[in-house]
C-alpha positions as CSV (number, residue, x, y, z in Angstrom):
1,M,97.1,91.0,126.9
2,I,96.2,94.3,125.8
3,L,97.7,95.9,122.5
4,C,98.8,99.7,123.2
5,D,98.5,102.0,120.4
6,T,101.5,104.4,119.9
7,N,99.8,107.4,121.6
8,I,99.6,105.3,124.8
9,I,103.4,104.6,124.8
10,I,103.9,108.2,124.1
11,E,101.6,109.2,127.1
12,V,103.6,106.7,129.0
13,L,106.9,108.3,128.3
14,K,105.4,111.8,129.1
15,K,104.5,110.5,132.7
16,N,100.9,111.0,132.1
17,P,99.5,109.9,135.6
18,A,96.0,108.6,134.1
19,V,97.6,106.4,131.5
20,I,100.2,105.1,133.8
21,Q,97.6,104.4,136.3
22,T,95.4,102.4,133.7
23,I,98.7,100.5,132.6
24,E,99.4,99.7,136.4
25,K,95.8,98.4,136.5
26,I,96.2,96.3,133.4
27,G,99.6,95.0,134.7
28,L,102.8,95.6,133.0
29,D,103.0,91.7,131.7
30,K,99.8,92.0,130.0
31,I,100.9,95.1,127.8
32,S,101.9,94.3,124.1
33,I,102.7,96.7,121.2
34,S,102.8,96.2,117.5
35,C,106.1,96.4,115.8
36,I,104.5,99.6,113.8
37,T,104.1,101.1,117.3
38,A,107.8,100.5,117.8
39,M,108.7,102.2,114.5
40,E,106.7,105.0,115.1
41,L,108.3,105.8,118.3
42,Y,111.7,105.2,117.1
43,Y,111.0,107.4,114.1
44,G,109.7,110.3,116.4
45,A,112.7,110.0,118.7
46,L,114.4,113.6,118.8
47,N,118.0,112.0,119.3
48,K,120.2,108.9,119.9
49,I,119.7,109.6,123.6
50,E,115.9,109.6,123.5
51,L,116.2,106.8,121.1
52,K,118.0,104.5,123.5
53,K,115.4,105.7,126.4
54,I,112.8,104.5,124.1
55,K,114.3,101.4,123.4
56,L,114.9,100.7,127.2
57,H,111.2,101.1,127.9
58,L,110.2,98.8,125.1
59,S,112.6,96.1,126.1
60,S,110.1,94.8,128.8
61,I,107.1,94.7,126.4
62,R,105.9,92.1,124.0
63,V,106.2,93.2,120.3
64,F,103.9,91.4,117.6
65,H,105.6,91.4,114.3
66,I,103.7,91.5,111.0
67,D,102.9,88.1,109.6
68,E,100.8,86.9,106.6
69,E,97.6,87.0,108.8
70,I,98.3,90.7,109.8
71,S,99.0,91.8,106.2
72,I,95.7,90.3,104.9
73,I,93.7,91.7,107.8
74,A,95.2,95.1,107.2
75,S,94.7,95.1,103.5
76,E,91.2,94.3,103.9
77,L,90.8,97.0,106.2
78,I,92.4,99.6,104.1
79,E,90.1,98.4,101.2
80,K,87.3,99.0,103.3
81,Y,87.9,102.1,105.4
82,A,90.6,104.2,103.7
83,K,88.4,106.2,101.5
84,S,85.5,106.2,103.8
85,H,87.2,106.8,107.2
86,G,90.4,107.9,106.3
87,L,92.3,104.9,107.9
88,Q,95.8,105.2,107.5
89,I,98.2,102.2,106.9
90,P,100.0,102.3,110.4
91,D,96.7,102.3,112.0
92,A,95.4,99.6,109.7
93,L,98.5,97.5,110.7
94,I,98.0,98.1,114.4
95,A,94.2,97.2,114.3
96,A,94.9,94.1,112.0
97,T,97.4,93.0,115.0
98,S,94.5,93.5,117.6
99,L,92.0,91.7,115.3
100,S,94.5,88.7,114.4
101,H,95.6,88.0,118.0
102,G,92.3,88.7,119.6
103,L,93.5,91.7,121.7
104,K,91.7,94.6,122.9
105,L,93.3,97.7,121.7
106,Y,94.0,100.7,124.3
107,T,94.1,104.1,122.4
108,C,93.7,107.6,123.2
109,N,92.2,108.0,119.7
110,K,89.5,105.9,119.7
111,K,88.1,107.8,116.5
112,D,90.8,106.3,114.6
113,F,89.5,102.6,115.2
114,V,85.9,102.9,116.2
115,F,84.3,102.2,112.9
116,I,86.2,99.2,112.5
117,E,83.9,96.1,112.8
118,K,84.9,93.6,115.4
119,I,87.5,95.6,117.1
120,S,87.6,95.8,120.8
121,L,88.5,99.1,122.1
122,C,89.6,100.3,125.8
């Protein structure tokens, strides 16, 4: 199972062939997202039609919700990296989801996560 960052799902929705090819190689049944990614996508929808389209695309993807362990890990990441590396709360929660569930994080923005110890990026 792979956890996809928000930018990956955006690239899929934009029909980016390279990202789609990678997703197909991984297998749709092995793709997951954080509930933070879902919220970011809903927030970024231009209108209700686009929101409906996003929800339809996400309906076949496993969504990991925030639990106590993810909250604790995210808080630790913020404490450790917010000031030194500019780690934002949504990225901390996504990274914490990856770490909590032992999932590789697929992202286009490796610079946002590369400094996090023990995170596995692809």
